[in-house]
C-alpha positions in Angstrom: 57.2 -45.2 -23.1 57.6 -47.9 -19.6 60.5 -48.9 -17.8 59.6 -52.4 -19.3 59.1 -51.1 -22.9 62.7 -49.5 -22.3 64.4 -52.2 -20.9 63.0 -54.1 -24.0 63.9 -51.7 -26.2 67.2 -51.4 -25.2 67.9 -55.2 -25.2 66.5 -55.2 -28.8 68.8 -52.1 -29.9 71.8 -54.5 -29.1 70.8 -57.5 -31.0 72.5 -56.8 -34.4 75.9 -56.2 -31.8 75.8 -59.8 -30.7 75.7 -61.1 -34.3 78.0 -58.9 -35.8 80.4 -61.1 -36.4 78.7 -63.8 -38.0 76.5 -62.0 -40.1 76.9 -59.8 -43.8 77.8 -56.4 -43.3 74.7 -55.5 -45.5 72.4 -56.8 -43.0 74.1 -55.5 -39.9 73.8 -52.4 -41.3 70.4 -52.5 -42.1 69.6 -54.1 -38.5 71.6 -51.1 -37.0 69.4 -48.7 -38.8 66.3 -50.2 -37.9 67.6 -50.4 -34.0 68.4 -46.2 -34.6 64.1 -46.0 -36.2 63.0 -48.0 -33.3 61.9 -50.6 -35.9 62.2 -53.7 -33.8 59.4 -55.8 -35.0 61.0 -55.3 -38.4 64.3 -55.3 -36.6 63.6 -58.9 -35.4 62.0 -60.3 -38.4 65.0 -59.7 -40.1 67.5 -61.0 -37.8 66.0 -64.1 -37.8 65.9 -64.5 -41.0 69.3 -63.4 -41.6 70.1 -66.3 -39.2 68.1 -68.5 -40.8 69.7 -67.8 -44.5 72.9 -67.8 -43.4 73.2 -70.6 -41.3 74.2 -69.0 -38.4 75.2 -71.0 -35.2 73.3 -69.3 -32.7 73.9 -70.6 -28.5 70.7 -71.6 -26.8 71.9 -68.2 -24.7 71.4 -66.6 -27.7 68.1 -68.3 -28.8 66.8 -67.1 -24.7 67.3 -63.8 -25.1 65.7 -63.8 -29.1 62.4 -65.1 -27.3 62.5 -63.3 -24.5 62.5 -60.1 -26.8 60.5 -61.7 -29.6 57.7 -62.7 -26.5 58.1 -59.6 -24.8 56.7 -57.4 -28.3 54.0 -59.9 -28.6 55.7 -61.5 -31.6 56.1 -65.3 -32.5 58.7 -67.2 -31.5 58.3 -70.6 -33.6 60.8 -69.5 -36.4 63.7 -70.0 -33.8 63.1 -73.7 -33.7 64.7 -73.8 -37.0 67.8 -72.2 -35.8 71.0 -73.9 -35.9 72.7 -75.0 -32.5 76.0 -74.2 -31.9 77.6 -76.4 -28.8 
């Protein structure tokens, strides 16, 4: 794993805990499990889906972080457009 991939993996692994107080505990447990197994694409797909389905407000900085990580893994970012932005 390159230094860039290692940094990206660390960023991705930290994401579930950023949203821990705002998403259901069962989803959080699944996200943490995926993070522990290095399932980055699945983790990101589920996280964005959970944020959408639970109508979780996110900051513009959090959206920027998600966009950076998704782009870093070569994943699409279009699903971020529908997230609820908190002020």
